Structure formats: structure tokens, C-alpha cells
TIFI-701705 format. One record per residue (C-alpha): x, y, z; residue in one letter; residue number from 1; chain. Coordinates in steps of 0.25 Angstrom, whole numbers. Each point is the difference from the previous one (the first is absolute). Layout:
<rec <X, Y, Z>, A, NUM, A>,
...
This chain:
<rec <-636, -148, -13>, M, 1, A>,
<rec <11, -4, -9>, A, 2, A>,
<rec <6, 14, -1>, I, 3, A>,
<rec <-1, 1, 15>, H, 4, A>,
<rec <7, -13, 3>, L, 5, A>,
<rec <11, 3, -11>, A, 6, A>,
<rec <3, 13, 7>, R, 7, A>,
<rec <1, -6, 14>, Q, 8, A>,
<rec <8, -12, -4>, F, 9, A>,
<rec <9, 4, -11>, G, 10, A>,
<rec <-9, -7, -11>, G, 11, A>,
<rec <-3, 2, -15>, E, 12, A>,
<rec <-13, -3, -6>, V, 13, A>,
<rec <-2, -10, -12>, I, 14, A>,
<rec <-13, 2, -7>, N, 15, A>,
<rec <-8, -13, -2>, A, 16, A>,
<rec <-12, 6, -7>, D, 17, A>,
<rec <-2, -5, -14>, S, 18, A>,
<rec <-5, 14, -5>, R, 19, A>,
<rec <9, 10, 7>, Q, 20, A>,
<rec <11, -5, -9>, V, 21, A>,
<rec <-6, 8, -11>, Y, 22, A>,
<rec <4, 14, -4>, V, 23, A>,
<rec <-11, 10, 0>, G, 24, A>,
<rec <-10, -8, 8>, M, 25, A>,
<rec <1, 7, 13>, D, 26, A>,
<rec <-13, 4, 6>, I, 27, A>,
<rec <-8, -12, -4>, G, 28, A>,
<rec <10, -9, 6>, T, 29, A>,
<rec <2, 7, 13>, A, 30, A>,
<rec <15, 1, -4>, K, 31, A>,
<rec <8, 6, 11>, P, 32, A>,
<rec <2, 15, -2>, T, 33, A>,
<rec <13, 7, -3>, A, 34, A>,
<rec <0, 5, 15>, E, 35, A>,
<rec <-2, -14, 5>, E, 36, A>,
<rec <10, -6, -9>, Q, 37, A>,
<rec <10, 11, 5>, A, 38, A>,
<rec <-3, -4, 14>, A, 39, A>,
<rec <5, -15, -2>, A, 40, A>,
<rec <7, -5, -12>, R, 41, A>,
<rec <-9, -8, -10>, H, 42, A>,
<rec <3, -10, -11>, Y, 43, A>,
<rec <-8, -7, -11>, L, 44, A>,
<rec <-9, 12, -2>, I, 45, A>,
<rec <-1, 7, -14>, D, 46, A>,
<rec <9, -10, -7>, I, 47, A>,
<rec <-8, -2, -13>, C, 48, A>,
<rec <-11, 6, -8>, S, 49, A>,
<rec <-14, -5, -1>, P, 50, A>,
<rec <3, -6, -14>, A, 51, A>,
<rec <11, -9, 6>, T, 52, A>,
<rec <-4, -14, 4>, P, 53, A>,
<rec <3, -2, 15>, F, 54, A>,
<rec <-3, -12, 8>, S, 55, A>,
<rec <4, -9, 11>, L, 56, A>,
<rec <12, -5, -9>, G, 57, A>,
<rec <6, 14, 0>, E, 58, A>,
<rec <-3, 3, 14>, F, 59, A>,
<rec <7, -11, 7>, I, 60, A>,
<rec <14, 2, -5>, P, 61, A>,
<rec <-1, 15, 2>, L, 62, A>,
<rec <-5, -2, 14>, A, 63, A>,
<rec <11, -10, 4>, V, 64, A>,
<rec <11, 9, -6>, K, 65, A>,
<rec <-6, 12, 8>, T, 66, A>,
<rec <-1, -8, 13>, I, 67, A>,
<rec <15, -5, -2>, S, 68, A>,
<rec <5, 14, -2>, E, 69, A>,
<rec <-8, 6, 11>, I, 70, A>,
<rec <5, -10, 10>, A, 71, A>,
<rec <14, 1, -5>, G, 72, A>,
<rec <0, 14, 4>, R, 73, A>,
<rec <-4, -4, 14>, G, 74, A>,
<rec <-14, 6, -2>, Q, 75, A>,
<rec <-14, -7, 3>, L, 76, A>,
<rec <-8, -4, -13>, P, 77, A>,
<rec <-15, 3, 2>, I, 78, A>,
<rec <-9, -7, -10>, L, 79, A>,
<rec <-13, 8, -1>, C, 80, A>,
<rec <-12, -2, -8>, G, 81, A>,
<rec <-12, -8, -3>, G, 82, A>,
<rec <2, -8, -12>, T, 83, A>,
<rec <-1, -14, 7>, G, 84, A>,
<rec <6, -8, -11>, Q, 85, A>,
<rec <12, 9, 0>, Y, 86, A>,
<rec <2, 0, 15>, V, 87, A>,
<rec <-2, -15, 2>, W, 88, A>,
<rec <8, -4, -12>, A, 89, A>,
<rec <12, 8, 5>, L, 90, A>,
<rec <-1, -4, 15>, L, 91, A>,
<rec <-3, -15, -3>, E, 92, A>,
<rec <10, -1, -11>, G, 93, A>,
<rec <-9, -4, -12>, W, 94, A>,
<rec <7, -6, -12>, D, 95, A>,
<rec <-6, 10, -10>, V, 96, A>,
<rec <0, -5, -15>, P, 97, A>,
<rec <8, 10, -8>, S, 98, A>,
<rec <-10, 2, -12>, V, 99, A>,
<rec <1, 12, -9>, L, 100, A>,
<rec <-12, 8, -4>, P, 101, A>,
<rec <-6, -6, -13>, D, 102, A>,
<rec <-7, 12, -7>, A, 103, A>,
<rec <-7, -8, -10>, E, 104, A>,
<rec <-6, -10, 11>, F, 105, A>,
<rec <-5, 12, 8>, R, 106, A>,
<rec <-6, 7, -12>, K, 107, A>,
<rec <-8, -13, -3>, A, 108, A>,
<rec <-4, -2, 14>, M, 109, A>,
<rec <-5, 14, 1>, E, 110, A>,
<rec <-8, -2, -13>, Q, 111, A>,
<rec <-6, -13, 6>, R, 112, A>,
<rec <-4, 7, 13>, A, 113, A>,
<rec <-7, 11, -8>, R, 114, A>,
<rec <-7, -11, -8>, A, 115, A>,
<rec <-3, -10, 11>, E, 116, A>,
<rec <1, 7, 13>, G, 117, A>,
<rec <12, 1, 10>, V, 118, A>,
<rec <-7, -12, 7>, Q, 119, A>,
<rec <4, -9, -12>, A, 120, A>,
<rec <14, 2, 3>, L, 121, A>,
<rec <-2, -3, 15>, W, 122, A>,
<rec <-7, -13, -3>, L, 123, A>,
<rec <12, -4, -9>, E, 124, A>,
<rec <9, 3, 11>, L, 125, A>,
<rec <-8, -8, 10>, Q, 126, A>,
<rec <1, -12, -8>, E, 127, A>,
<rec <15, 0, 0>, V, 128, A>,
<rec <3, 7, 14>, D, 129, A>,
<rec <-12, 2, 9>, P, 130, A>,
<rec <8, 5, 11>, V, 131, A>,
<rec <6, 12, -8>, R, 132, A>,
<rec <-14, 2, -6>, A, 133, A>,
<rec <-6, 2, 14>, E, 134, A>,
<rec <12, 9, 4>, E, 135, A>,
<rec <-3, 9, -12>, I, 136, A>,
<rec <-15, 0, -1>, G, 137, A>,
<rec <-9, 1, -12>, P, 138, A>,
<rec <2, 15, -3>, N, 139, A>,
<rec <15, 3, -1>, N, 140, A>,
<rec <2, -1, -15>, L, 141, A>,
<rec <15, 4, 1>, R, 142, A>,
<rec <4, -10, 10>, R, 143, A>,
<rec <-8, -11, -6>, L, 144, A>,
<rec <7, 2, -14>, I, 145, A>,
<rec <13, 0, 7>, R, 146, A>,
<rec <-3, -13, 8>, A, 147, A>,
<rec <-4, -7, -13>, L, 148, A>,
<rec <12, 6, -7>, E, 149, A>,
<rec <9, -6, 10>, I, 150, A>,
<rec <-7, -13, -1>, R, 151, A>,
<rec <1, 0, -15>, R, 152, A>,
<rec <15, 3, 0>, N, 153, A>,
<rec <6, -7, 11>, S, 154, A>,
<rec <-5, -14, -2>, N, 155, A>,
<rec <-11, 1, 10>, G, 156, A>,
<rec <8, 5, 11>, A, 157, A>,
<rec <-7, 11, 9>, M, 158, A>,
<rec <7, 10, 9>, A, 159, A>,
<rec <-8, -6, 12>, T, 160, A>,
<rec <4, -14, -2>, N, 161, A>,
<rec <15, 2, 3>, G, 162, A>,
<rec <0, 6, 14>, K, 163, A>,
<rec <12, -2, 8>, A, 164, A>,
<rec <-2, -9, 13>, T, 165, A>,
<rec <5, 12, 9>, S, 166, A>,
<rec <1, 15, -1>, P, 167, A>,
<rec <13, 4, -6>, P, 168, A>,
<rec <0, 12, 10>, Y, 169, A>,
<rec <-1, 2, 15>, N, 170, A>,
<rec <-12, 9, 1>, V, 171, A>,
<rec <-10, 7, 9>, L, 172, A>,
<rec <-13, 2, -7>, I, 173, A>,
<rec <-9, 11, 5>, I, 174, A>,
<rec <-14, 1, -4>, G, 175, A>,
<rec <-9, 12, 3>, L, 176, A>,
<rec <-15, -3, 2>, E, 177, A>,
<rec <-12, 8, 3>, A, 178, A>,
<rec <-15, -1, 3>, D, 179, A>,
<rec <-7, -3, -14>, R, 180, A>,
<rec <-9, 12, 2>, A, 181, A>,
<rec <12, 9, 4>, D, 182, A>,
<rec <8, -5, -12>, L, 183, A>,
<rec <-11, 3, -10>, Y, 184, A>,
<rec <-1, 14, 5>, R, 185, A>,
<rec <15, 2, -1>, R, 186, A>,
<rec <-1, -5, -15>, I, 187, A>,
<rec <-12, 9, -3>, D, 188, A>,
<rec <8, 12, 6>, D, 189, A>,
<rec <12, -4, -8>, R, 190, A>,
<rec <-8, -1, -13>, V, 191, A>,
<rec <-6, 14, 2>, D, 192, A>,
<rec <14, 5, 3>, W, 193, A>,
<rec <6, -5, -13>, M, 194, A>,
<rec <-11, 6, -8>, M, 195, A>,
<rec <2, 13, 7>, A, 196, A>,
<rec <15, 0, -3>, N, 197, A>,
<rec <0, -3, -14>, G, 198, A>,
<rec <-4, -15, -3>, L, 199, A>,
<rec <-9, 4, -12>, L, 200, A>,
<rec <11, 9, -6>, D, 201, A>,
<rec <10, -12, 1>, E, 202, A>,
<rec <-10, -9, -7>, A, 203, A>,
<rec <-2, 10, -11>, R, 204, A>,
<rec <15, 2, -1>, R, 205, A>,
<rec <2, -15, -1>, L, 206, A>,
<rec <-11, -1, -11>, A, 207, A>,
<rec <6, 11, -8>, A, 208, A>,
<rec <14, -7, 1>, E, 209, A>,
<rec <-7, -12, -8>, G, 210, A>,
<rec <-2, -9, 12>, Y, 211, A>,
<rec <-14, -7, 0>, T, 212, A>,
<rec <-7, 2, 14>, L, 213, A>,
<rec <-5, -14, 4>, G, 214, A>,
<rec <11, -8, -7>, E, 215, A>,
<rec <13, -5, 5>, G, 216, A>,
<rec <6, 7, 11>, P, 217, A>,
<rec <-11, 10, -1>, L, 218, A>,
<rec <-11, -10, 3>, S, 219, A>,
<rec <2, 3, 15>, G, 220, A>,
<rec <-11, 5, 9>, V, 221, A>,
<rec <-2, 15, -3>, G, 222, A>,
<rec <6, 1, -14>, Y, 223, A>,
<rec <-10, -10, -5>, D, 224, A>,
<rec <-12, 7, 5>, Q, 225, A>,
<rec <5, 14, -4>, L, 226, A>,
<rec <3, -6, -14>, G, 227, A>,
<rec <-15, -3, -1>, Q, 228, A>,
<rec <-4, 14, 5>, Y, 229, A>,
<rec <9, 6, -11>, L, 230, A>,
<rec <-6, -9, -10>, S, 231, A>,
<rec <-14, 4, 4>, N, 232, A>,
<rec <-4, -13, 6>, N, 233, A>,
<rec <-3, 5, 14>, M, 234, A>,
<rec <-1, 13, 7>, T, 235, A>,
<rec <12, 5, 9>, L, 236, A>,
<rec <-8, -3, 13>, D, 237, A>,
<rec <-2, -14, -5>, E, 238, A>,
<rec <14, -2, -3>, A, 239, A>,
<rec <4, 5, 14>, V, 240, A>,
<rec <-10, -8, 7>, A, 241, A>,
<rec <4, -13, -8>, Q, 242, A>,
<rec <15, 3, 3>, T, 243, A>,
<rec <-3, 0, 15>, K, 244, A>,
<rec <-8, -13, -1>, T, 245, A>,
<rec <10, -7, -9>, R, 246, A>,
<rec <11, 4, 10>, T, 247, A>,
<rec <-9, -6, 12>, H, 248, A>,
<rec <0, -13, -9>, R, 249, A>,
<rec <15, 1, -2>, L, 250, A>,
<rec <2, 0, 15>, V, 251, A>,
<rec <-8, -12, 2>, R, 252, A>,
<rec <8, -7, -10>, R, 253, A>,
<rec <13, 4, 7>, Q, 254, A>,
<rec <-5, -10, 11>, N, 255, A>,
<rec <3, -12, -9>, T, 256, A>,
<rec <15, 5, 0>, W, 257, A>,
<rec <1, 5, 14>, F, 258, A>,
<rec <-8, -8, 9>, K, 259, A>,
<rec <-3, 4, 14>, R, 260, A>,
<rec <3, -14, 5>, G, 261, A>,
<rec <14, -1, -6>, D, 262, A>,
<rec <10, -1, 11>, Q, 263, A>,
<rec <11, 6, -8>, R, 264, A>,
<rec <-7, 13, 0>, I, 265, A>,
<rec <1, 10, 13>, T, 266, A>,
<rec <-14, 6, -1>, W, 267, A>,
<rec <-1, 14, 5>, L, 268, A>,
<rec <-14, 6, 2>, D, 269, A>,
<rec <-1, 15, -5>, T, 270, A>,
<rec <-15, 2, 4>, T, 271, A>,
<rec <0, 13, 8>, G, 272, A>,
<rec <15, -1, 4>, R, 273, A>,
<rec <14, 3, -5>, D, 274, A>,
<rec <8, -13, -3>, P, 275, A>,
<rec <13, 7, -1>, A, 276, A>,
<rec <5, -4, 13>, E, 277, A>,
<rec <-4, -15, 0>, P, 278, A>,
<rec <6, -1, -14>, A, 279, A>,
<rec <13, 6, 5>, A, 280, A>,
<rec <0, -9, 12>, A, 281, A>,
<rec <-2, -12, -9>, A, 282, A>,
<rec <12, 4, -9>, V, 283, A>,
<rec <9, 3, 12>, R, 284, A>,
<rec <-3, -14, 5>, E, 285, A>,
<rec <3, -6, -13>, F, 286, A>,
<rec <13, 7, -3>, L, 287, A>,
<rec <5, -3, 14>, E, 288, A>,
<rec <-3, -15, -1>, S, 289, A>,
<rec <4, -2, -15>, S, 290, A>,
<rec <10, 11, -4>, G, 291, A>,
<rec <-3, 10, -11>, A, 292, A>,
<rec <9, -6, -10>, C, 293, A>,
<rec <-7, -8, -11>, G, 294, A>,
<rec <-14, 3, 5>, T, 295, A>,
<rec <-13, 6, -5>, I, 296, A>,
<rec <-10, 8, 7>, G, 297, A>,
<rec <-13, 0, -7>, R, 298, A>,
<rec <-13, 9, 2>, D, 299, A>,
<rec <-11, -6, -7>, S, 300, A>,
<rec <-9, 11, 3>, G, 301, A>,
């Protein structure tokens, strides 16, 4: 959808997916293919290695700079991707603490998680920032460590505490929704496609390059499960089935970021229909009423 709208309205696409920034993590992150990236200019894809820390603090200034450059050329910036924290932090103008990665602290937290369990870190975050703890959940070790790292190194300030009173951009937000059963079927088909097109080989290559599947950027759905298969902790069929189930769960968790009742979002139903024309009509109306300069169009699907 982002590519379709970019081609129709002179747009350029900015990635807002926290995993597609990493080089080599292509199939498992559903990164736009070379052909798709040739169809519309893309930004913030393949900008760092999986060994390089990348978080909201790095994303915001890069996204702001890219938006300014695109709009400065008279093109339409289109923010596309599903990392809710990245999307809303940018669109709502959050005051994100500038906290550099602390390698010693992260190592200590990883050791503690191995000894006490990931939930111990989640319970600690709940005590100091229950809202952030609820947003992250009790199982995402990487994000829990980063939240505690920010808390430790910024005198208690958290990214979610400093939201601007109004969005810094004039935006149209388009969300794609579907019947849950249809969405789950699409997810399962996509996982099967990923496996048929080299996801296991990609996981093997990343492991051979020295990355630990299941940790850091490679803790994402798919890489984690295939890492367990390669470590003989589950069968390949079990890894694929769990990847599908975990992706279903991820979809449900996305509802906390992109709520169906959010009046800021123009929701388009994709169940049994092509939303391309309604999306184009919404963009056309938006541009006619506000002008393209300085705006963002965003596809949260």
C-alpha cells in the first residue's frame, strides 16, 4: 500500500519497523524486496548491522531529518511500518531521552534474566514505570533492558513521559484492518512463503556470522524459533508452528498501539476487498485540504 500510494502521489517511503533497519535480516523481517524498493524510494532500511544498538533514540532524529529532506524536494513522506512506539513517538513529538547504550549494564541485565527469568526485569520496570512495562510486556528482554537502561541513565525520565501536546506534523494516518480469521490465514501463508524462500538459510547464515538467534535484534519472531531448532530444542515443524502462533500474538498486541476506536486513524477493511482506491481517495482529500508540504502520510498496515 505504501508503494502504491508513493507511486500515485509522488511519495517516498520511510521505514518505521525496528528490525528492518538491520542488514542481513531480510526474509525474517518481511523487508521490502529489491524490486519493491526500486518501485518507490525507501529510507531507514539496511542502515546498521545486528551488532549495532539501534533504538527509538536513534530512530527519531533520522526520521525527522529524512522527512524534512523529502518534503523539501516537494515529495510526500510516507511513514510505513508496525513498530507502534516508533510511529507514535514521531507523530506525537515525544521528548525521547538521549541515552547511549551501556554495554556493562546490558550484560548484567542479561545475566540477571538468565538467573532470575525475564519476568524479574519486567516486575522491576513495573515498579518504576507501570505504563511502559505494560506497553512492552513481560517477555521482550531487549526492550525491557533498554527501558531500564534509560531509567537508570536519565534521572528517571522515560520516553513516554515527555509527549508533546500536539503532533508536530499535519498527518493522515491510514490503518489496514481485516477479519481476524482472514488475517491469521494470511500470516500463516506468509510464514510458509518465508520458509520456502530461504528463511532457514538466512537464520543459519546469521548464526554462522556470530549472532545469537533469540537475543538482541534476533529475538524477533521466526529467528528465535529457528534458533531453537538449530540448537536441537525443537523440531522444524514445531518451530514453524510456533512462529505462526507467536505472530498471531504479535497482531493482538499491535491493538494496544493502533486501536480501532482511535479517531486519528482512517481504518480501511481489507477483508475480501482491495483497499487501494479508498486509500488513494483519502490521500487525495488530505492533500487537497492541507497541501502536501510538511505532511506525512502513514500506512500502519
